[in-house]
N, C-alpha and C positions, 0 to 999 in steps of 0.2 A: 601264777595260776596253773593248775594241773590240766593238761589237755590230753589225758590218756583214755578216758572212757566217757561215754554218754549213757545215762541211765534214766529210764522213765518207767513209771508204773501207772497202769490205767485200769479202770473198771469198765467192762463192756457188758451191756445188757443183751447177751447172747450166750449160748452154751459153748463149752470148750470145743465141742465138735465143729460148730459153726465158725468159731474164731480161728481154729486151726486151718480150716479151708480158706478163710479170708486172708490169712498171713502167708499161706503156702501155695495155693493154686493160682497159676498165672492169670486165669480168667478173672479171678476175684482181685488179685494184687493190682492189676491194671485199672481197677475201679477206684483205687484210693492212692496209689503211689506213682509208678511210671505210666507213660502213655502206651507202652507195649512191653510185653514180657514173654520170653521164650526160654523155657527150661523144664526138664523133667523133675518131678518132686520125689527124688530118690537121692540118698547120700551119694555124693560124687557127681550128681547130675550137673552138667555144665551147659550154660546158655548165656543169655544176655537180656538186658532191659534197656528201654529207650525213653529218654525224657525229651518231649517235643515230638513233632510230627516225623515219624520214621521215614516217610517218603520225601520230606522236604527239609532235610538238614538236621533232624533230631540227633541227639547225642546218645550213642550206644555205649553201654557200660557192661563189662564182663561180670558174670554171676555164676557162682558154683554152690550148690547145696552141700552143706556139711552134714547135717543131721535132720531127720524127719521122723519124729515119733508122734503118730496121730494123737491129737487131743492134748498133748503135753509139751512138745518142744519142736521148734523149727529154727534152724540156723543156716546161715550162708555167708560166704565170703564174696566181696565185690570190690570193684575199682582196680583190679589187677589188669595189666596190659594184655591186649589180645595176643593169643598164642602162648601166654605164660600159664603155668599151673598155679592156681591160687595157693598162697602160703602166707605165714604170719608176717614176713618181711615185704610183701608186695600187695597186700590187700587188707581191707577192713573186715572184721568179723561182726555180724549182727546175730543176736540170739533173742528169740521170742520164747519165753517160758509162760505156760498157761496153767492155771489151776482153777477149779471150781470155787466160786465165791457167791454164796447165796443162790439166787436164781440166774446169776451171770458168770462172768469169768474175770479173774485177775490176770492181767497181761503185764509181764515184766519184759521190757526191751532194753538190751544193752548193746552198744556198739563200741568196739575197741579196735586197737591197731594203729592209732595215731603215732605213738612212740616207736612202735616196731618198724615203721616205714623208714626210719633213719633221717627224717626231715630235720632241718634246723628249727629252732624255737619259733621263729616267725612263721614258717611254713606250717608247722604243726598247729600253731594257734589259729591261723587262717583257715585251715582245713577243718579243725574242730569247730570253730565258729560257724562255718558254712553248713556243716552237718547238723549242728544244734538248730540252726534256723530251719533247715530242711525237715528234720523230725518234728519240730514244733508246728510246722505247717501240715505235714502229712499224717501224723498220728491222730489228730482230731477227726480227720477224714476217715481213717480206719475205724475209729470208734463209732462214728455215725453210720457208716456203711454196714458194719457188722450188726449194729442194733436194728437197722432197717430190715436186714435179712432175717435176723432173729425174730422180729415182730411178725414177719410174714410167713414164718415156718410153721 
């Protein structure tokens, strides 16, 4: 089985402008993905996200914005070690591509980098499976949250 990339395509009942904010702005991101998010929404913006209670043992993960093109594209690298500059051989790349679709937005999410990390087959398979499970949990939350915001806008 190939463990190189995770791809998902979603339809969201909200405008591309709203969806871009939901996938890029830390205030919105923490409503559907991590419990805390701290980073500037600019290319090269470095920060971190936390899963779990940040005050009581949450897991902080490094996060670096790669690209931020309003209403069209947001990408970032994550999971690199603290103190390291995010690069293809030490981090995962997540890309959110947005395009208008009827009255909503088509969102394509791709995560890659499993092969580039240099892990053996078992480690690559385990990390890939863990991320598949994670995205399968979090992406429906993104869709529901963005649709709620879109309905109230």
